[in-house]
C-alpha positions in Angstrom: -0.1 -0.1 -0.2 2.9 2.3 0.9 5.0 1.5 -2.1 1.5 2.1 -4.1 1.2 5.1 -2.9 5.1 6.4 -3.1 4.9 5.0 -7.1 1.5 7.0 -8.0 3.0 10.2 -6.1 6.2 10.0 -8.2 4.4 9.3 -11.4 2.1 12.5 -10.6 5.0 14.7 -9.6 6.7 13.8 -13.0 3.2 14.4 -14.9 3.2 17.4 -13.1 6.8 18.6 -14.2 5.5 17.5 -18.0 2.1 19.7 -17.9 4.7 22.6 -16.6 6.4 22.1 -19.4 4.2 22.0 -21.9 2.5 24.8 -20.6 5.6 26.9 -21.1 6.2 25.6 -24.6 3.0 26.7 -25.9 4.5 30.4 -26.0 2.8 33.7 -26.2 -1.2 33.3 -27.0 -1.8 34.2 -31.2 -3.3 37.6 -31.8 -5.4 36.0 -35.0 -7.0 32.9 -35.9 -4.3 30.5 -34.7 -5.3 31.1 -31.4 -8.0 28.4 -31.8 -5.6 26.0 -32.5 -3.2 27.0 -29.6 -6.7 27.0 -27.5 -7.2 23.4 -28.2 -3.9 22.7 -27.6 -3.9 24.2 -24.0 -6.9 22.5 -23.2 -5.4 19.2 -24.2 -2.6 19.3 -21.9 -4.9 20.3 -18.8 -7.4 17.6 -19.7 -5.1 14.8 -20.6 -3.4 15.2 -16.9 -6.6 15.3 -15.3 -7.5 12.0 -16.9 -4.8 10.1 -15.4 -3.3 12.0 -12.5 -5.2 13.6 -9.3 -2.8 16.2 -7.1 -4.3 14.8 -4.3 -1.8 12.2 -4.6 0.9 14.8 -4.1 -0.3 15.9 -0.6 -0.4 12.6 1.9 -1.6 14.0 5.4 -0.4 17.5 5.0 -1.3 20.1 2.9 1.1 21.3 0.0 1.2 25.2 -0.4 -0.5 26.3 -3.9 -2.2 23.0 -4.6 -5.5 24.5 -3.8 -5.0 26.7 -6.1 -3.7 24.8 -8.7 -6.7 22.5 -8.4 -8.8 25.0 -9.3 -7.4 26.3 -12.3 -7.1 23.1 -13.5 -11.1 22.3 -12.7 -11.7 25.6 -14.6 -9.9 24.4 -17.4 -10.3 20.9 -17.4 -13.5 18.9 -18.8 -17.2 19.6 -17.7 -20.3 18.3 -19.7 -21.6 22.2 -19.8 -18.6 23.8 -19.8 -15.6 24.7 -22.1 -14.2 21.1 -22.4 -17.0 19.1 -23.4 -14.9 15.7 -24.5 -15.3 13.2 -22.4 -12.8 11.6 -20.2 -10.2 9.9 -22.4 -11.3 11.9 -25.5 -9.2 14.4 -27.0 -10.3 18.3 -27.0 -11.1 19.2 -30.6 -12.4 21.9 -31.8 -16.0 20.3 -32.1 -15.8 19.3 -28.6 -14.7 23.1 -27.0 -17.5 25.6 -26.7 -17.1 29.1 -26.4 -19.2 32.0 -26.9 -22.2 33.0 -24.4 -20.6 36.4 -24.6 -21.2 40.0 -26.0 -24.4 38.6 -27.5 -22.2 35.5 -28.9 -24.5 32.5 -29.2 -22.6 29.1 -27.6 -20.8 27.0 -30.4 -18.1 24.8 -30.7 -15.0 26.4 -31.8 -15.0 25.0 -35.1 -18.1 27.1 -36.1 -16.1 30.5 -35.0 -13.3 29.4 -36.7 -15.0 28.9 -40.1 -16.6 32.5 -39.5 -12.8 33.9 -40.2 -14.4 37.1 -42.3 -16.7 38.3 -39.5 -14.9 40.7 -37.5 -17.1 41.0 -34.4 -17.3 37.2 -33.8 -13.1 37.1 -34.4 -12.7 40.0 -32.0 -14.8 39.1 -29.1 -14.2 35.1 -29.2 -10.4 35.4 -30.0 -10.9 37.8 -26.7 -12.7 35.5 -24.7 -10.0 33.0 -25.3 -7.2 35.1 -24.8 -8.3 36.4 -21.5 -9.1 32.9 -20.4 -6.0 31.1 -21.2 -4.1 34.0 -19.6 -5.8 34.0 -16.8 -5.2 30.2 -16.3 -1.7 29.5 -17.9 0.3 31.7 -16.2 -0.8 31.2 -12.7 -0.6 26.9 -13.7 2.7 27.2 -14.5 3.7 29.0 -11.2 1.4 27.0 -9.1 2.7 23.5 -10.8 6.6 25.1 -10.0 5.8 25.7 -6.4 3.6 22.4 -5.6 6.4 20.3 -7.0 9.4 22.5 -4.9 6.9 22.1 -1.8 6.3 18.0 -2.6 10.2 17.5 -2.9 11.9 19.9 -0.7 11.4 19.2 2.9 12.7 22.7 3.7 9.2 24.2 2.2 7.3 22.1 5.4 5.8 24.0 7.8 8.4 22.4 10.5 11.0 23.6 9.0 9.2 27.3 8.8 8.5 27.4 12.1 11.7 26.0 14.0 14.4 25.8 11.5 16.1 22.7 9.9 17.3 21.0 12.7 14.3 21.0 14.8 12.1 19.9 11.3 14.5 16.9 11.0 14.4 15.5 14.4 10.3 15.2 14.5 
C-alpha cells in the first residue's frame, strides 16, 4: 500500500512537471485565427493530466502550498459537460468539443463554428478575446503554481515545521 502511494506520487510529480513544461512551451498566445489551435493544445494539456492523475496524490497527510489554487485553475480549464471542454474523459479536445461564446451577445457553439467565420470581424474580435483572457488567466498561474507545488513536495525545507523551527528541529520530528 505504501509502495503504491509512493509510486503514484512519483508518477504524478513527473506528469505535473511534464504538464508544466508543455504549458511553458506553448509560448505566447496568438493574436489571430491561430488562437483556436493554440486553445485546443492548451486544453488538451490540462485534460490529459486530469484523465490520469490527481493532485491529491501529492499531498498525503500534509497540505502542499499552492495545490488548492492549482487544482482550482485545472478544474476551471478542464473537462465539464456544460463548460468549455465538453470532451469525455480520455477523448482529445478538438475544435468540435471546445465550446465558446455566451459572451458579447454571441451564442454558445463549438470553436470549429467560430473558426469557420474567419471573415466576421465582430465574432473573431470577441471570441478571440474570450479565449485570450481565459487562457492568460489560467496558463501563467498554472505554470507558477505547478512549480511551487513540485518544489514543496520535493523539498522538505518547504514544510511548515521547517519554517517554524528551522532545519534541525524539522528533521528531528
